[in-house]
Every structure is written in C-alpha cells, then in structure tokens.
N, C-alpha and C positions, 0 to 999 in steps of 0.2 A: 372678108372684106377686100375689096380690089381698088386700086388707085391709078390715075391716069394723069399726066401733067400735059397742059397745052400752054402755048405762048403766043403772043403776037403784038403789032404795034398799036392797033386799033381795037375797038369793041367789035366792030364787023369781022376781023379776023377770028377773034375768039368765038363769036357766034357760029361761023363756018366750021371752026374744029369741034365746037360742041357738038353741033348737028352731026358731024361726022361720026363722033363717039357714039351717040345715041343710034345712029344707023346700023353701027356694029353691034348693037345688042347691050352696049354698056350705058345702065341707067344711074346717074349719079344723084347723091340725095344731099351732098355737102361740097361747096366750092369754097377752097381756101383761096383768097385772091391777094396778090401783092401787086401794086401798079405804082407807077412814077407820077403820072398826072392826075390829079384829084379831080380834073374836070371829067375823066372818064367814068368816075364812080356811079353816077346817076344811070348812065347807059348800061353799065354791066349789072346795076340792081335790076333793071327792066329786063334785060335778056334773062337772068338766071330766075329772077322773081316771078316772072310769067310761066315758067316751066316748074315752079314749086320747089326749086333747089335752094337750100338754105345758104347763106353767105357769112363767112368770116373774112371781113376785107379790111385791108390796111394799105397805107402808102409807104413807100420807102424809095432812097435814090438807088439802093442795090439790091440784087435780087439773086438768090442761089437757086440753080437748077442742077441737074445731073452732072454736068460739066463744069461746074464752079459759078462765077459770077455770070449772069446773063445780060445782053445788052437790050434785050426785048423789053418793051414798055409796061407789058401786062404778062405776069406769070400766074397760072391758076392751077392749083391741084385739084381734081375731081375725085371724089370718094363716094362709094356705095354703101356707107355706114348705115345701119338700122336707125331710123329717125327716133325709135324709143332709147336709144343709148347715148343721146347728146341733147344737149341745150345751148342755145347762143343767147347771150344777154349784153345789152348795151347800156352803161349808167352814164349819164352826163355829169360833168363836174360844176356846171353852172347852177348856182344856188345850193350848192352842196359842197363836199370836200373830197378830197383823195381817200381819205379814211372811210368816209361814208359809201363811196362809191364802191371801193374794195369791200366793205361789210355788206352792202346790199348785193354783190355778186355773190359773196359767200353764203348768204342766206338762200339766193336762188338755187345754188348747188346743194345745199343740205336739203332744201324742200324737194328738189327733183330727184335726188339719188341718196341712198344711205353712205355711198363711198365715192364721192365726186373727186375728180382731177381737173386742174384748171390749166387751159392754154390761153395767156392773156396777151393783149397789147393796149398799153395806155398811151393816150396821145395828150401831151401838153408838156413841155419840158421845164415849166416853171413848178410844177406840183411835185410833192415829195412821193417818191415811189416807195419809200421805207414806210410812209403812214398807209399809203395804198395796201401794201402786203400785210402790214399789221391789221388792218380793217378786215382783210379777206381771212386771215388764219384766226382771228378772234372769233367769226362767224363759222367757219367751216371746220377749225380745228388746226392746232399747230404742226401736226404732222401731215397736213394736206400736200399733196403734189402739186407744184405751181412751175409752170414752164412758159416759154414764150420770149417776147422781147418789143421794145417800144416802136411806136409808129411816127411817121412824119420825118421831114426833112431838116436836120439842125442848122442848115445854112441859112434858112430864113424862117424857122420855126412853125411852117405850115403842114398841113396834113390832113387827112381824114380817115375816121373808122367808121365802117358800115355793115350792116346787115341787109337782107333783102327788103327790110320794111323800114328801115330808118338809117340815118348817118349822123355823124357828129364831128365838129373840128376841136373838141375837147372832152373826153371822158375815157372810159375803160370799156373795152370789148373784151369779152370772156366767151371761150368755147369750153363748155363743161361737159365732161365725158364720165359716163358710169363706169367706174374702174373696176365693178364687179362683172362687166360684160366686156370691156376693152381695156387691155393693159397699154398703159403708157409710161414713158420714163424720160428723164430730163438730162442735159448736160451743158454747162457753161464752159464756152471757149473763147479765149481773147489772146490777140497777139500783141497788145500793149505792153511795153516793158516799164515798170517803175524805175526811176532814177532820182539820185539825190538823197537828203536826209528827209526824214519825216517831219512835217509841218503840223502846227496845231491852230484851229480856230479858236481864237481867245475872246472875240466879240462878234455877235451876229444877231440878226432877226429876220425870222422867215426864210427866204431865199438869199438874203444880203450878208455876206461876210464883210464885218467892218475892220477888223485887226486879224493878222496871222502872226502868232509869236509875238503878240503884242506891238506889231508894226503895222502901219496902214495897208490894207489888204492889196490895194491897187499897187503900191510899191513894191511889194513882195512879188506879185505875179509879174510885174514888168521886169524886175531886176533878173529874175531867173529865166525869162523866156524873151526878152528884149522889148524894147520901147516901140518898134515897130508894129506891135500887135495892136496897138491903138491907132485908129483912122479918124480922120476928119469927120465931125458930126455935122451933117448938112440938115438935119430933120429939127434942131433947135430943141430937143425934148430934154437936154441934159443928161441923158444916158448915151453911152458910146459902145456900139458893138465891140467885142473884144478882137475879133478875127482870131480867135485861139482855136487852132485846130487839134490841140493837144488836150485829151481830157485830164482831169485830176483823179487820181486812184485813191478813194476814201476807203479807210479799213474799217471792216465789219468785225462783230464779236465771233463770228464762224470763222474768221481768219482769211475769207475771200474778200478781194476788193470789189467795190461798185464804182463804176467810171461815171464822173459828173462833170461836164463841161461848164467853163465860166462862160456867161452869155453876154453880160453886159458891164461896162464901168460906170460908176457915179463920180466924175472928177471932183465934185463939190465936197463929197464926203470921203473921197479915196476908197470907196467900196466897191465889192464886186458881187454880181449876181451870180449865184451858182444854181445851175439846173438841179431841180429835185429837192432844193432846200437844204440848209446846213444847221448846225447845233453847236453851241459853244463846248469845246473839248473835242470835237471830231478832228480825226488825223487824217493826213494825205500826204501824198508823195507825186511829183510830177510824172509826166509819161514821155516815152520816145515812141515813135510810130512804129507799126508793124514791119517787120521784113518782107521782102517781095514775094516770099513764098508763104505768107500767112494764109492766102486763101487755099492753097492746097493742104497746110496744116489743119484748117478748120474742118475742110471736106474729109481728110483722112482721120481726124480725131473722131468725128461724128460716125464715120462708118465703122471704126475700131470699136467704138462703143456698142454699136448695133450687133457686131460680130460676137462680141463678149457676153453682153447683157441680155440682148434680144433678137438672137440669129434668125427668128422666124416672123419678125415685124413686117407688115405689110407696107408701112410708111415711114419715111425718114424726113423730117422737117428741119430746116435750118433758118433762123431768124438772122437776119443781117444787122440788127441794131439791138 
C-alpha cells in the first residue's frame, strides 16, 4: 500500500493535485479528508466520488501534516489500499442514539470482516462517546481495536462528516479495516495537564450536571475558573455558552482520562451541560492548557510509536481532536 498527502485552500487546488498524482501513475482508492470549512464538503464529494474514490471526510479547525499543524484549509491523505480490505459506514444519530450508532457500526464491521478494526470520527458534542464505544464493542467485541477522534469545531459546535455518497451534521463515521489483511495500531496523546483535587458529579441528568460535590455545578466551575467565563446571553434562550477553553478530565476505569468540555450554563438551575454526557459518581479534575511545545510532543510521540511498534507502517495518521 502506498500513501500520498495533498493539501490546498480550495477544492479546485485539491482537484489539480489529485490529477497530478494520477498522471504520475498513483491511483488512489481511498481519500481521508480533513477540512476547515464544511461548505467545501460537497465539492470534494463530487471531485472524488466521480472518480470512484471512497471518502472518509471530517471537519476540524486544526490539521496535522508531516510538518505539524498545517494552515491549509483542506488536507487529504490518498491511499491505494485494496477496496476489498476496507469499508466505510456513516450512521446518523437522528432518530437513534449514540449507542445504537456505535452498535450498527460494529455489526457492519463484523458482517464485513472476521477481524475488523475501526477508525472512527463522531460528530455531535452533546452525545455520549462512552455510550457510542459501548455500543460498538458490544457488537464487534470488547477486544476490538478502535482509534480516531471527534469531528467538528467546539467553538460553535458545527461540522460535517461525509463519504462519497452522503454527509451528516450529527452521526458516526467509521472506516472499518480488515485486520487480517491490514495491520493497524492506535495511540492516545494529550498535552492537557490535570490540576487541583478530584471533583465528583453528585447530581446529573443526561448531559447536565446539577451539583458537584453537592454544590451547584455552575458555582463550582466559576469558583475555580473565574466568573469571566460567563458572557452575556443575547439569544434569550436561558442557556449561556461557557466560553470555557479548558476541558474537564474525567476519570475512566482504565486509568486514562477522557476530555469533556463544559458547553452551556443554565443560570436558572445553576447547572452545566457537559459534552458527551455525565453520570452521578463521575469524577474529574480541571485542566491547564498544553505547553507551547505540545505539537512537537504529539508528532514525536506518534513517530516514536511507529518506530517501536510498526516500523514498516505505510501510513501515520494524527487526529487533532
């Protein structure tokens, strides 16, 4: 398998680079696309779809290239992987749940391959990714390899995930790999540093935390991170965006933390909406932002993992979220 990376600021620039690759004899079967502006998704679907190239497409404000974070609006990795060795599915959340979307992806994987691996990108900051993973592993097996990262822009909760045939503003995109034919491995890297004592969610419902350590959740968040994270609400909805740039690090049974930002305050109930949902008894710590050298650390960590675990790997992917 071979891979090439192309990038550009417009779909037309991507079209030109794709044509150049094909003129040199490289015929891709899969395009992994990360773009900034979701309006470009339809044009890219047309460009690659007309040539029969499958798409795993997501939106993100940041994109990693060989040189670190790239400023280009569109980043594309082209692969000539055998079409019989992978499958792409997109499961909507609408009319369903995160668990069901994950379960459906898991069933698709087990139906397609005896030993599937999953590279996923969920889109919708309100849904529980824990439930999504639970559904996927219940269907595909608890030892199933799952890698990837979220899609969308947490600044305004917008985004799109797309294939050559369809797109969605709320769903689970999965690239399913036949692990009997293609070896894959995953590594989670984060530069966020936990600070302060452990806090516990003592009352919650769905995505809303009502009390933390038996205090109103909004009071606790503001006390530790400052009152200036609350801005004036001009929409009259009753909910106020938190302006909180520091995710909360929730503890998991594995010992690894999962990052969940606080999205909205509800002043009437003094509650806080947590991305991905919370449960009573969940514990978390506040975070400090990464150091300036975090990008170098992420790139070096992934390259080091490749050298030690898969020195002959053809492709190295870094999800920025």
